[in-house]
Every structure is written in structure tokens, then in C-alpha cells.
LUMTILUM-385164 format. One line per field, with one value per residue: residue number from 1; z, y, x of N, C-alpha, C in turn. Coordinates in pm, 1 decimal. Example, Ala and Ser with C-alpha at 12.3 -4.5 7.8 and 13.67 -1.06 7.14 Angstrom:
BEGIN
seq (1, 2)
n.c3 (780.0, 708.0)
n.c2 (-569.0, -225.0)
n.c1 (1319.0, 1285.0)
ca.c3 (780.0, 714.0)
ca.c2 (-450.0, -106.0)
ca.c1 (1230.0, 1367.0)
c.c3 (780.0, 787.0)
c.c2 (-330.0, 3.0)
c.c1 (1320.0, 1290.0)
! end
This chain:
BEGIN
seq (1, 2, 3, 4, 5, 6, 7, 8, 9, 10, 11, 12, 13, 14, 15, 16, 17, 18, 19, 20, 21, 22, 23, 24, 25, 26, 27, 28, 29, 30, 31, 32, 33, 34, 35, 36, 37, 38, 39, 40, 41, 42, 43, 44, 45, 46, 47, 48, 49, 50, 51, 52, 53, 54, 55, 56, 57, 58, 59, 60, 61, 62, 63, 64, 65, 66, 67)
n.c3 (6866.2, 6658.0, 6506.6, 6663.5, 6652.9, 6381.3, 6360.3, 6515.3, 6357.8, 6128.5, 6229.0, 6298.4, 6046.4, 5927.9, 6091.2, 6040.0, 5765.6, 5770.6, 5925.6, 5759.2, 5542.3, 5657.8, 5716.9, 5458.7, 5368.2, 5538.1, 5580.8, 5603.1, 5778.9, 5623.9, 5639.9, 5682.2, 5775.4, 6008.0, 6154.8, 6193.3, 6346.1, 6574.0, 6668.7, 6727.6, 6923.6, 7121.1, 7185.7, 7291.9, 7520.1, 7670.4, 7708.6, 7863.5, 8085.8, 8179.5, 8250.2, 8457.9, 8638.5, 8700.6, 8824.1, 9050.4, 9169.8, 9230.5, 9406.8, 9620.4, 9694.2, 9779.3, 9996.1, 10171.6, 10213.4, 10371.4, 10612.8)
n.c2 (10147.2, 10043.1, 9935.4, 9718.6, 9554.0, 9499.1, 9354.1, 9130.9, 9024.1, 8961.4, 8768.4, 8572.0, 8506.2, 8404.0, 8181.7, 8031.1, 7978.2, 7820.2, 7605.0, 7505.5, 7422.4, 7212.3, 7033.3, 6969.6, 6825.0, 6608.7, 6263.4, 5966.2, 5690.1, 5388.4, 5037.7, 4878.2, 5063.5, 5151.8, 4912.7, 4863.3, 5089.3, 5041.1, 4804.2, 4890.1, 5082.6, 4921.2, 4751.5, 4941.8, 5023.6, 4785.4, 4752.0, 4980.4, 4920.1, 4687.9, 4793.7, 4967.4, 4777.9, 4634.7, 4834.9, 4885.7, 4632.1, 4604.8, 4818.8, 4734.8, 4510.5, 4633.4, 4785.2, 4582.4, 4452.3, 4619.3, 4605.8)
n.c1 (7139.0, 6998.8, 7198.0, 7278.7, 7052.6, 7058.4, 7297.2, 7228.7, 7024.4, 7168.4, 7345.3, 7160.6, 7054.5, 7286.2, 7334.0, 7104.0, 7136.9, 7370.0, 7278.4, 7076.2, 7230.8, 7377.4, 7170.4, 7088.1, 7306.5, 7308.5, 7232.9, 7035.1, 7164.2, 7279.9, 7187.2, 7415.4, 7607.9, 7479.9, 7471.9, 7745.5, 7816.2, 7662.4, 7781.2, 8045.7, 7992.5, 7874.2, 8090.3, 8262.8, 8118.0, 8115.2, 8391.3, 8458.7, 8304.2, 8432.8, 8681.5, 8599.0, 8498.5, 8735.4, 8887.6, 8728.9, 8740.6, 9017.2, 9041.7, 8885.9, 9034.3, 9272.5, 9178.5, 9089.4, 9323.8, 9472.7, 9346.2)
ca.c3 (6893.4, 6528.6, 6464.2, 6741.6, 6595.0, 6249.9, 6383.1, 6560.8, 6242.5, 6039.8, 6292.2, 6287.9, 5906.3, 5906.4, 6159.9, 5967.4, 5639.7, 5805.0, 5971.3, 5640.3, 5464.3, 5726.0, 5698.4, 5320.2, 5353.4, 5624.5, 5520.6, 5693.1, 5760.2, 5569.2, 5735.0, 5711.0, 5857.5, 6138.3, 6222.0, 6234.8, 6454.6, 6692.3, 6718.9, 6786.4, 7046.8, 7218.4, 7229.3, 7378.1, 7648.9, 7742.1, 7745.4, 7975.4, 8200.2, 8230.1, 8317.8, 8584.5, 8728.1, 8747.5, 8919.1, 9174.5, 9226.2, 9290.6, 9521.7, 9731.3, 9737.9, 9851.7, 10124.6, 10256.0, 10241.1, 10477.1, 10739.3)
ca.c2 (10037.3, 9985.1, 9852.7, 9594.3, 9471.1, 9455.8, 9248.6, 9012.3, 8967.4, 8902.9, 8644.1, 8473.8, 8461.8, 8322.3, 8054.6, 7957.2, 7927.7, 7709.4, 7494.3, 7451.7, 7352.8, 7085.8, 6944.5, 6922.8, 6727.0, 6492.9, 6154.6, 5856.5, 5585.4, 5261.8, 4925.4, 4835.1, 5166.4, 5148.4, 4791.1, 4884.0, 5187.0, 4973.2, 4710.7, 4965.6, 5142.2, 4812.6, 4710.2, 5049.1, 5018.1, 4667.6, 4780.4, 5075.1, 4846.5, 4600.0, 4879.3, 5010.2, 4661.9, 4606.0, 4940.0, 4859.7, 4507.8, 4631.7, 4908.3, 4651.8, 4429.9, 4719.6, 4820.6, 4464.1, 4414.7, 4705.7, 4581.1)
ca.c1 (7051.4, 6961.5, 7311.7, 7275.4, 6946.7, 7104.9, 7396.6, 7156.8, 6954.4, 7269.6, 7390.3, 7052.4, 7051.9, 7404.7, 7312.3, 7000.1, 7192.6, 7460.2, 7194.5, 7010.8, 7332.4, 7407.5, 7055.7, 7087.4, 7414.2, 7284.4, 7156.7, 7004.8, 7265.0, 7234.4, 7182.2, 7552.5, 7670.1, 7412.7, 7516.4, 7884.4, 7815.6, 7609.0, 7882.6, 8157.2, 7942.0, 7859.3, 8224.4, 8313.0, 8048.1, 8164.9, 8530.2, 8457.8, 8251.6, 8538.8, 8780.7, 8538.7, 8493.3, 8871.6, 8926.7, 8655.9, 8794.5, 9147.5, 9026.3, 8837.8, 9148.6, 9365.3, 9116.7, 9086.7, 9462.4, 9521.6, 9274.4)
c.c3 (6763.8, 6477.2, 6536.5, 6686.4, 6459.9, 6263.3, 6428.1, 6445.3, 6148.6, 6097.6, 6281.0, 6145.3, 5877.4, 5969.9, 6086.0, 5837.5, 5665.3, 5846.3, 5852.8, 5555.8, 5525.6, 5706.3, 5555.8, 5298.7, 5432.6, 5550.2, 5624.6, 5670.8, 5703.3, 5674.7, 5776.4, 5804.4, 5998.4, 6220.1, 6274.9, 6352.5, 6583.5, 6753.1, 6789.4, 6918.6, 7155.9, 7272.8, 7323.4, 7515.4, 7731.7, 7792.2, 7864.8, 8101.0, 8262.5, 8304.9, 8453.4, 8686.3, 8784.9, 8848.9, 9053.6, 9245.8, 9296.8, 9409.4, 9642.8, 9783.7, 9822.5, 9988.6, 10220.4, 10295.0, 10357.2, 10611.4, 10814.2)
c.c2 (9966.6, 9894.0, 9718.5, 9499.6, 9416.4, 9342.7, 9119.9, 8944.2, 8899.0, 8771.6, 8534.8, 8419.9, 8368.7, 8184.3, 7969.2, 7900.9, 7811.5, 7585.6, 7425.9, 7372.2, 7217.8, 6986.8, 6890.1, 6813.7, 6598.8, 6387.8, 6046.2, 5745.6, 5458.1, 5152.1, 4882.3, 4934.7, 5166.7, 5027.8, 4807.4, 4981.7, 5123.6, 4878.2, 4784.6, 5028.8, 5037.2, 4766.0, 4814.8, 5047.1, 4900.7, 4692.2, 4874.6, 5008.0, 4756.0, 4680.8, 4925.2, 4897.0, 4630.9, 4709.4, 4916.5, 4735.8, 4533.1, 4726.7, 4831.6, 4565.4, 4512.6, 4755.4, 4701.5, 4420.6, 4496.0, 4677.1, 4467.5)
c.c1 (7011.5, 7073.7, 7311.8, 7169.4, 6988.4, 7206.4, 7330.0, 7085.6, 7052.5, 7321.9, 7284.8, 7044.1, 7168.9, 7386.0, 7210.1, 7055.2, 7289.2, 7381.1, 7126.6, 7109.9, 7366.3, 7293.2, 7048.1, 7193.4, 7388.9, 7201.6, 7135.8, 7107.7, 7201.9, 7239.8, 7323.2, 7622.8, 7610.4, 7459.9, 7658.7, 7892.5, 7765.7, 7711.9, 7996.1, 8114.1, 7927.3, 7992.1, 8283.3, 8249.4, 8098.4, 8307.4, 8537.0, 8403.5, 8355.8, 8644.2, 8726.5, 8533.5, 8632.0, 8919.0, 8858.7, 8711.7, 8927.3, 9136.5, 8974.8, 8952.4, 9244.3, 9308.5, 9116.8, 9227.7, 9517.8, 9458.0, 9333.5)
! end
């Protein structure tokens, strides 16, 4: 049982050290990087919306064509 507790403590220490290292490397994005990320995300959302709309449009056409 002592070995299991020791392994859990070692895993927790390892996770905490990795988490701390990631936080030290992380930085706040600059205005230019944030703007670019927002634009790319917006374009992706619009693109997926257009694809969804086209799929729905063609499915309605196919259903009405069979009636």
C-alpha cells in the first residue's frame, strides 16, 4: 500500500512540474496574432455554415423531387 501511495505522489509531482513548465512557456498573444486567429476562426465558421446550408438545401430538393 505504501508503494501505491508513493507512485501516486510521484505522478502528482510529475504532473505539477509539467504543468508549471507549460505555464512558464505560455504567453499572452499580441494584437496581430489575436486578430489573425479571430479572422481564421470566423472564416472557418462561415465556411462550415455554408456547407451545412448547402447540404440542407440539397436534401430538401431531393425530398421534394421524389414527391
